[in-house]
N, C-alpha and C positions, 0 to 999 in steps of 0.2 A: 193493198195499195196504201202508200204512206200519206197520212193526213196532213193537209196544209196547215201552217201555223195560224193561229188566231191573230186578230188585230192586236190584242193586248200583248201577246207574246212577241210579235214583231216589233211593236213600239218599245217594249222593255229592252229587247236585245239591241235595237238600233240606238236607243238613248244611252244604254250602257257603254257602247263602243265610242260614241261621240264624247261623252263625259270623260272617259279614260284618256282619249286623245287630247282633250282640253287640258287635263291635269298634267300630263307629261309635257305638253307644249309650254305651259306656264313655268314649269321647273327648269326647262332647258333654254328657252329663248331670251334674247335681249328685250328691253322694254319696247323698242320700235317694232320688232318682229311680233311680239305678243299682240300688239294692237291689230296688226294685219291679220294674224292667224285667228284671233278671236272673232273678227268680223267674218272670216271665211267659215268658221265653225257655226256661227249663227245661221248663215245661209244653208249650211249642211243640215242643221236641225229642221229648218223650214221645209227644205225639199224632202227630207226624210219623212216628215209628217204628211207632206203632200203625197208621197208614195204610198203611205198607209191608206190614205183615203181612196187612192186608185184601186188598191187591192180589195177594199171593201166593195167597190162597185163591180169589179170584175169577178171576184170570188163569191163571197157570201153576202149578197146585198141585204139580206134580212137581218144580218148581225148589227146590233146597236150597242154603242159604248155606254156603259152605265155611268150616270152622273157622278157617282162617288169615285169611280176609277179616273174619270177626267179631272176631278178636283184634286185627287191625290197626285196625279201626274203634274198638274200645275204647281202644286206646293213643292214637289221635288225639283222642278225646273227652277223655281224662284230661289230655292235653297242653294242649288248649284251655282246660280248666277251670283248670289250673295258671296259664296265662297270665292268665286272667280274675282269679284271686285275687291274682296279682302286681300287676296293674294297679290293682285295688281297694286293695291295701295301700299301694302307692306314692302313690295319691291321698290316702289317709288321712294318711300322713306329711306330705304337702305341706300339707294343711289344718291339721294340728297346728302345723307351722312358722309358718304365717300367723297363727294364733291367738296363739302365743307371741310372735311379732314385734309383734302389736298390743298385747299386754299390756305389753311393754317400752315401747312408745310411750306408752301410758296412764300407766304408772308415771313415765316421764320428764316427762310433762306435769304430773302431780300434783306432782312434786318441784319443777318450775319454778314452779308456782303457789304452793307453800309458801314459796319464796324471795321471790317478788315481791309477794304479796298481804299485805303487812306494814305495821306502823306502828312507828317507832323514832325515836330521838332524834339519833343521830350523823349521819345522812345522809338526804336526801330519797328518796321512794319513786317508782319508775316505775310507771305504770299498766299493767294487764293488756293493754290495747289496744296500747300501745307495744311490748310484748314479743311481740305477735302472738297472744296468747291471748284470745279473745273469751268473756267470761263474761256471762251474762244478768243484768240488774239486777232482782232479784226483790224484795228489801227496799227500801223507799223511806224515806230519811231526808233531810230538807232540810239543805243546807249553810248554815252561818251565816258571815257576813262580820263579823269581830270589830270592836267599836267602836274607833275611833281615839282618839288623844290630842288633846284640845281645849285651846286657849289661853284661859285664863280672862278675859284682857283683851278678847278678841274675842267669845267665846261663853260668857258666865259661867253660863248657865242650862242645865240638863239635865233633861229630862222623860221619864218612862216610866210604863207601866202595870204594876201588880204582877202576879205570876204565882205560883201555888202548886201547879202541876202537878209531878208527880214521875216521869213515865214515862221520861224520858231516862236517869235514874240506874239504874233497874231493868233497862232494856234493855242498858245498859253492863255491869252486873253479869253478866248472862247471857253476853254476848260474852266477857268475860274468863274466866269459868268454863269456857267451851268452847274456850279457848286462842287467842282472836283479839282484836285491838284495833280500835276503830272507825275509820272513814275520817275523814280530816282535816276538821274543821269541822262534823261532824254532832252533836256533843254540845252540848246546851243547858245551859250552866253554871248558870243560875238554877234549873233543875229538879234539879240535883245539890245545890245549896245548900239548897233547900226540901224535900228528901227528909227531912232531919234536923230534929229539934226542938231549940230552944235555950231556955235559962232566962231568957227575957225577963220583965219584970214584968207581972203581970196588970192589965188596965184596970179602971176603975170603969165597969161597963157602963151605968150611968145617965148617965154623962157622955159616953162615946164607946165604940164597939164594939171598939176595939183601942187598945193602947198603942204608943208609939214610943220607941225608945232608940237611942243612938249611942255609938260607941267609936272612938278614934283612936290609932294607934300606928305605929311604923316598919314599912314593908312588908317581908315576907320575900322578895319577888321581886327587889327592886332596892334597893341600899344607900342611895341618896339620895332615896328616895320614902317617902311615908306611905300608910297604908291606913285608910280610913274605912269603918266598918260601920254600916249602918242596919238596925234590926230592928223588926218589927211583931209584935204578939201579940194574937190575938182572944180575947174572953172565952170561958170554957168552960161547957159544959152537961153535965149527967148525961143518961143515956138516958131517964130518966123526964121530964126537962124538955124533950125534943125536941119533943113534941107529936105529933099524928097525921101519918102519912105515907101518901101515895098513890104507890106505886112501880110502874112498868111496866118489867119486864125485857125488853129487846129483844135476842134471842139469835140469833146466826148459827149455823145448823146445816148450812151448805153442806159440800160434800165437802172443802174446804180445812181444815175444823175437825176432821177425824177423828183426828188424832194425839193422843197422851196428854197433851201439854202445852197442848192447846186445849180442846175440848169436855169431856172427862172432868175436867180441872182446873177448868173453869168450873162444872160441875155441883156439884163438892165445895165450891167457893168460895161459891156462892149458898146452899147448904145452911147454911153457917156464918152467912151474913147473916140468913137467915130465923129463926135461933135468937134473934136480937136483937129481933124484932118482937113486937107485942102485938095484942090484939083491936081496938084503935082504928085499926090500920093496914090498908090495902087493898093487895093484891098482884095484879098481872096479868102474864101471860107471853105474849109474841108471839114467834114464831120465823119465820125467813125462810131460804129457800134458792132453788130455782127459783120458788117461790111463797111467799107469806106466810100465816100462819095463827095463830089465837088458841088457845093451850093452856089458859090460865087467865084468867078474867074477874072481877076484883074479889073474889078470895078473902080471907077474914079472915086477918090476920097471925098469929093464934094457931092456925090450922088447919095444923099442921105435917105431918099425914098427907097432906093434899091437895097442899101445896107440894112435899113430898118426892117423892110419886108423879109429879107433873107433871114435875119435873126429871129423874127417873130414866127416863122414857119417851123422852127426847130421843135422836135418832140423827142422825149427820152424813151428808149425801149431797146431790148436785146442785150447781148453780151458785148464784151469789149475787145475789139481788134485794133489796139492802139498802134502797133507797129506798122500795120498796113496804111493807116492814116498818115503816119509820119512820112512814109515814102511819097505819098501823093502831095503832101504839104511841101516837101523839099523840091519836088518836080515843078510845082507852081512858082515857088520862090526863084528857081533858076529861070523859068520862062519869063518872069517879069523883072528880072534882076536890074537894079539901077546902079550903074557904075558911079562910084563916089558917093552914093546915098546910103540910107539905112535899109538893110535887107535882113528881115528877122521873121522867124516862125514863133508864134505865141501859142503855146500849148496850155489849154484850160481843161482840167480834169480832176477827179478825185484820186487818180493814180491807180485805179482798179484795172490793171492789164491782166485779163484772165484767159483769153483765147488767142489763137493765131500764132505767128512766129514772134515769140517774146524772149528770145535768147538775149540776155542782158549785154553780153560782150559784143554781139552783133549790133545791138541798138546803139551802144556807146561808140562803136567804130563808125557807124553811119553819121552820128552827130558830130564827131571830131572831124570827119572828112568834109562835111558841109561847112564846118567852121573855117577850115582852111580855104574854102572857096569864098568866104566872106559872108556866109549866112549864119547868123546867130540864133540861139534858142532861149526864149524866156518861158518860165513855167509859172502858171497861176493855179493854186490849189483851192478846191472848194469842198465844203461839207466835212462831216465826220462819219463814223461807223463804216469802217473799211477804207479809211484814208491812208495813203502811202506817202508819208512825209519824207521818208528816207529816199525814195525814188525821185520825188520831185526836186529835192535839193541836189542830188547827184546829176540829174539830167541837165539842170541849169548850169552847174559847175562845168560840165564837159562841153556845153554849147556856148561858152563865153556869154552867159546871160545872167539874169537876175531871177531869184525865186521869191515869190510873195504868196501869202495865203490870204484869200479874200473871205472874210467871215461876215462882213456887213457892207452896206452901200457906202458908208463913210470910208471904209478901207479901200473900196474900189475907186472912189474919188481920189484918195491920197495917192494910190499907185498909178492910176491911169489918167489922171488929170493934173493934180498938183505936181507930181513928180514924173511927168511923162518924159521929159528930156533925159533924166537919169535912167529911166526904165528902158528907153529905146536906144540911146546913143552912147556907145562906148568911146571914151576919150583916151584911155590908156589900158593896155592889156598886159597880162603876165606880170602884175605888180607884186614884188617880193619885198619883205622887210627883214633886215638882219641887224641885230644889235649886239655889240660887244661890251660886256661889263668889265669895269676896272677892278681886279681882285684886291688892289690896295685899298679901295674904298668900299667895295661891295663884297660881302661874304656869300650871300645866297640870293636867289631870285626865283620867281615862278611867273609864267604867263597865264593869265586868267582867260579861259576860253581858247578858241581856235584849235581844239584838239585834233580835228580831222583836216587841218590845214598846215600841219607842221611839215617842214622840209629839212632835208639833210644840209649840212653846212656847205657842201660843194654844189648843191643845187642852185645856190644864189647866183653864181656866175655862169651857170649853164642855161643858155637861152632856149634850149630844147625842152626844158622842164616847164610844164604848164603851171600857171598860177592864176590868181583872180583878176577881175576887171573892175575898173571904176568908171561910172557913168558921169555925164555932165551934171554938175551940182551935187554929186554924191559926197557924203562925209564918211570916213572910216575911223574907228576908234579902237585902240588896244590898250590894255592895262597890264602893267607888271607890278607885283608886290615884291619888294626887295628889303634886304637887311644891310645896314651899314656894318663894315668890319669892326668898327670901334665899339659897337654896342654889345658884342658877345652874344651868348645865348643861341648859338647856331643849332639848327635842327640836326645837321650832320656833324659827325666827328671830323676834326681837322686831320690833315694828312701828316704822317710821321716824316715822310720825305718830301722834298720839293723846294720851291722857292721860299725864302724867308724874307718877308718885307722889311725886317729890322736891319738887314745887312745893307751895306752901302752900294749894293749892286742893282738896286731896283731901277726898272725902266718905266715904271708906271707913273702917270701924271697924278698930281695931287689936286688938280682942279677939275678934271673930267671924271664923272662917275660912269659914263658910258659913251659909246660912239654909235650913232644911228646911220645906217646905210639903206638906201632904197633903189631898187631896179625896176624899170618899166620899159615897155615897147609901145610905140605909137601904133594905132590900129592897122595901118597899112605897111608896117615895117616888121622885120624879123631880127633886128639887132637891138639889144637893150641899151639903155642909158642909165647912168649912175648919179644919184644925189647923196650927199653926205651932210650930217649935222652932229657936231659935238654936243653932249649934254653935260653942262657944268653944274657943280655942286652948289654954286652961288645962285643958281636959278630956283632953288628950293625955298619953301617957306616953312616956318616952325610950327604953325598951327593950321589945322584943317579949315577953320573959319576964315582964313586969309586967302583961300583959293577962290577961283571963279565959280559961279553957279553951275556952269557946264561941267567942271571937274567934279563937284560934289554930286551932281545928278548922275554922271557916268558911274561914279563909285557906288551910288545907290542901286542903279540898274544891275551892275555886276554883282553887288551883294545879294540882291534879290535872287538872281540866277543861281548863285552858290548855295543859298538857303534851300531853294527848291531841289537842287541836285544833291543835298545833304553833304556838302563839302566839309571835310574834317580840318580845314585850315582856318575856319572862322572861330577862333577861340573866345573872342569877346564881342561877338556880333550876333544880334538876334532881331526879331521883328520889331521890337520897341525901338531899338537904335536905328533900324532901317527906316521906320516911319518918320522919326525925327530928322534923319539925314535928308530924306526925300522932301519934306516940307521946307527945308532950308534952301532948296535948290530949284524951285519951280521957275524962277526967272520970268523972262518974257515968253509966255506960253501962248503964241498966237492961235494955234489950232486946238488947244486944250489937250494935247497928247500927254503932257506931263501930269496934269491933274487927273486924267484917266488912269495913268500909271499909279498915282497915289491911292486911288480908290481900289485898284487891284491889289496893292500891297495890304491895305486894311482888310479887304475881304479874305485874302490868303491867310493873314494872321488869324482871323476868326476860324477859318476852316482847319488850319493846322492845330489850333488849340482845341477845337471841338473833336477832331479826330484823335488827338492824344488822350483826351479825357475819356472817350469811348473805349479805347484800347485799355487804359488803366482800369476803368470800371469793369471791363470784361475779365481782366486778370483778377481783380479783387473778388469777383463772384465765383472764382474757382474754375474758370475756363482754362484751356491748355496754356501752359507756360510758353514763352517764346522759344522757337526752334533754334538749333545751332546757327552760327553765322552763315554757313553755306546754304541755309534754307531761306535766307532773307534776300529780297530783291534789292 
């Protein structure tokens, strides 16, 4: 008969198996799992020893464990426990080193990003991808290809649609205040120019909805060039003269709108707008996230309590089904349509359309169809990090509306209170500009900005071709840089064949450098009207300091935009000259917008200089040389 194991044999075997399991566990498991398993093994040892005690009682109760054996076992267990703690401590130190190493890598990556993700004047910028750093493209800004220099003898006519949007300037302001500069080519210079108001003469609204004025002086950008400014000014209306409004607020309450600079700012901004409304106005609110819903249906404009309560109940969450919300918004606009009044959908979002029926062509088709019914679309942009500037600008363009970007409460007040008339009421639609330059006096010209507003020559007389709108009190500014024929130094070679101005057959005037033509339609009409203005050479001045403050300030704004876009047409213009020009043109700055612009210029100059120094230092330390031109953004 096989003899039963003694207590000492059982204890040794059981202890050996537990210790072996503990060692293998420590080698294989993660830190969290080791803590759990070691606790379990401790319980196993306890129950194992308890099992030995039971065997003593049931088997050989007369067997007594020798004190030396018990002491040896205790020493052995303490030794194994010390080894376990040592292994655990060693593993913790190893994990800590890995974390510290990772943190150093992250810091190094961020430092590299700080160096290369820059905009500067002295040298070109290498892209993140070239440096091996892949960054997601979250914000969407369309790159503009700047207008080139045209030869007046070949292409004497320039045609474009007006634009009174302002979003590009306020997004730029936010970037600079956050310590960064925009990517090359993403600034729409016309939206910088038209952010500011200018002291253009008021029109006789019985004759035309807007006035036109021109000013000609030496260009601050190039010594041998001239700068022509064209300005339009819409007639003004008081709040009481606006008439009844049917407004539908289409509000994005998706999860992407949760941050303080999005939905909370939007709620406060719209509360400011509702304070400007009256009993004759109708207000509806449609919200959209994973699904769309009606929050307010045709409330009276003077029901401040209902409007405020509806806005305060909004919460951000879910994905974005913007197209479904637009359908409901237009349905409400049709339901409460005011004949002869203002009927407008105001879309407020970060532009993050990511679920639902989001076919862009279908969306544009819907907006254009509702525009024909008399319902316009205004877009208000909020926030950064996944902001879709390109979409916001295009939707407002197709909806006969105005695009603004709201980055602060001051901007909300500017757009929705101070400029409410121009934001809501269109006084002229499909406004087109065409200018014919006289080749006898002008050899070359270029339009600054308006790259995505250019029209074909024949589009000017085609009333079916869409163009921009001007609101009550709006100002519109455009700048042409041109070269007189007598100065020589043309960028382009002269033609071998063609008209010779030295022959006696010339038909060109020696008094007019250009002829300005404007076409527009009244809001409820479909036939355009024509305005014409000759631009005479004797209207020009010989020195830049003889011009108005408005002329010099507009030149400064356009110069800033060209510097940010890395224009290669600024041969003698830099941040130092820009700062001097800006300070000479602050004028009567009632709301402080021009002084704010001056501060942005100074900050941008420091950022550009700092970025250029960082790149140059990186090259001096033996980092990668700059990539080929096609690798630069």
